[in-house]
C-alpha positions, 0 to 999 in steps of 0.5 A: 731907953733906946734901941738895943744892939740886938734889935738894931742888928736884927733890923739890919739883917732884915734890911740886908735880906730884903736888898738881896731879894731886890728893891721893891717899889710901889706899883703906882704911877709916879713912883721911882728913883729921884736925884738930888737930896736937897730938891729931889726930882726925877732924872732926865733921859733921852729917846734917840731918833735915827736920821734916815731919808724916810720922809716925803720922797720929793723933799728928802735930804741927801747923804754927803761926806761929812768933813771929808771923813768918809762918814756920810750924814744927811745934809739939809737944804731948806724945805727938806725933811725926814720922819721919826717914830718915838715910842713912849717908854715904860719909865716915863713919869706921867704928867710931866713935860717933854722936849724935842731937840735937834743935834746938827752942825756945819762942816764948812764955815757958816755965816753967823745967822739963824736956822730954824728946825720945824717939828710936826708931830702927832700922837696916839695912845696904845689902842687909841686914835692918833690925834691932831698934829702939832707943830713947834719950832726950834731955832739956833745960831750957826756962829762962824765956826765949823764943826760945832755940835749945836743942840736946839731944843723946844718943849712940845707938851703943856697943861693943855692941848694946842696947836703947839703942844700935846696935853701932857696928861694925855701922854702914856707909856706905850704911845707913839709920837710920829715926827716930821723934822724939816729945815724951815729956814736957813740964814747961815749960807751953808746947808747943815748936817742933821745928826740926830733928833731926840726927846727929853723926858723924865724917868722913874728909873723903873718900868710899869708893873704890867706890859699893857693898859692898865699899866700900874694896877 
């Protein structure tokens, strides 16, 4: 005839007791917290890369005063480059795609034309060998208004390994992605400032059971 009030109360007490002990998830890969009740999916997170002159010494950008604020940022001419190192976090959803993007702007009035950021990268699993480098391009339009925060993004993984993508099924937590960011083309008439470069990845919202491989057993 349905659940008795005493049974319902007992179930609620049990659930509350488990909550006070912390939420417990299965240890398997691909388990975690999703968003959207209609079409649940894992949320996106950022891995933020610092911008510093640590690329090829012969082609490093220069620090310049951004918009006369006394805050210095790296300003890029065509052919200048920097390097980043990104660590694969333990909440990465295995087998999902990743994107790389540049945050940039001008502090002077640019000519409305394209800029192209070139990202050359190679990847190595924990205790693995770094593989062949890939290269992807992200293009954006400068517009004619200064001080606009531009973001140009490009996917750098796919179902296969290619000249422009890592195999997403090879990407693992604790791996390293080493990236060279270069301004490869600029029709804007002004040298842009690169503020940061980051990776977008989907997150389980929780870490792995183990700190080293095997991560999920």
